[in-house]
C-alpha positions in Angstrom: -7.3 -11.6 31.5 -8.1 -8.9 28.8 -6.8 -5.3 29.2 -9.7 -3.4 30.3 -8.7 -0.8 27.4 -9.3 -3.9 24.9 -12.4 -4.6 26.6 -14.0 -1.2 26.4 -13.0 -0.8 22.4 -14.7 -4.5 21.7 -17.7 -2.9 23.4 -17.6 0.4 21.6 -17.1 -1.2 18.5 -20.0 -3.7 19.0 -22.3 -1.1 20.3 -21.5 0.9 17.1 -22.0 -2.0 14.9 -25.0 -2.9 16.4 -27.1 0.4 15.9 -25.7 0.7 12.5 -27.3 -3.2 11.9 -30.2 -2.4 13.0 -30.6 1.0 11.2 -29.9 -0.8 7.8 -29.8 -4.4 8.1 -32.2 -5.5 10.5 -34.8 -7.5 8.8 -37.5 -7.9 11.6 -40.1 -4.9 11.0 -41.0 -5.3 15.0 -37.4 -3.5 15.6 -39.1 -0.2 15.6 -37.4 2.9 16.9 -34.6 1.2 18.7 -31.8 3.2 20.0 -28.8 1.5 21.4 -27.5 3.3 24.4 -24.5 1.4 25.7 -22.8 -1.8 25.8 -20.9 -4.1 28.0 -18.4 -6.8 27.5 -17.1 -8.9 30.5 -13.3 -8.9 30.5 -13.2 -12.5 28.9 -15.1 -11.1 25.8 -17.4 -13.9 26.2 -20.6 -12.1 27.0 -21.6 -8.9 25.4 -24.3 -6.8 27.4 -26.2 -4.4 25.0 -28.2 -1.8 26.5 -31.1 -0.5 24.4 -34.3 2.3 24.6 -37.4 2.7 22.0 -39.4 5.7 21.8 -42.9 4.7 21.5 -45.7 3.0 23.6 -45.2 0.3 26.3 -46.7 -2.3 23.9 -44.1 -0.9 21.1 -41.4 -1.5 23.9 -42.5 -4.9 24.4 -42.7 -5.7 20.9 -39.3 -4.3 19.9 -37.8 -6.1 23.2 -39.3 -9.4 21.9 -38.1 -8.5 18.4 -34.3 -8.1 19.3 -34.1 -10.9 21.6 -35.4 -13.2 18.6 -33.0 -11.8 16.5 -30.0 -12.0 18.5 -28.5 -15.0 16.6 -28.6 -12.8 13.2 -27.3 -10.1 15.1 -24.3 -12.1 16.3 -23.8 -13.7 12.7 -23.3 -9.9 11.5 -21.3 -9.0 14.2 -18.9 -12.4 13.5 -18.8 -11.2 9.7 -17.9 -7.4 10.4 -15.9 -7.5 13.7 -12.1 -8.9 13.3 -12.5 -10.8 16.5 -11.6 -14.3 17.6 -14.5 -15.1 19.1 -17.9 -13.4 18.8 -19.3 -13.0 22.4 -22.8 -13.8 23.2 -25.4 -11.0 23.2 -27.6 -10.2 25.7 -29.9 -7.1 25.7 -31.8 -5.3 28.6 -33.9 -2.2 28.3 -32.2 1.1 29.3 -34.4 2.7 31.8 -32.5 5.9 32.2 -33.9 7.6 29.6 -37.3 7.7 30.9 -36.2 8.0 34.5 -34.3 11.5 33.1 -37.7 12.3 31.0 -39.7 11.8 34.3 -37.3 14.1 36.3 -37.1 16.8 33.4 -41.1 16.9 34.1 -41.1 17.3 37.9 -38.1 19.8 37.3 -40.5 21.8 34.6 -43.6 21.8 36.9 -41.4 22.6 40.3 -40.2 25.7 38.1 -43.3 26.6 36.9 -44.3 26.8 40.6 
């Protein structure tokens, strides 16, 4: 099994590289205001779970999520060319609900503070 330090380092590299790719290299215009919020790689480095959020309406979120999932092969190919890994993990994208939850909580706390 790979050391946890290496797994964390690979996850960090993948997160940064995908974020840069989405900003500068993504060809799909449907990938709108996507922010990569995290990445977790399995201990065997076979699967990378990429967490993201999208700023916009529910429809924009749906469109961007679909575009990301349709771009997995392209993104993975980019990772293979830019990262010095023996094997490029399979990618899985997950919408990160934490940001929206935090915004809802902030609104609630703000309303409570007003009262």
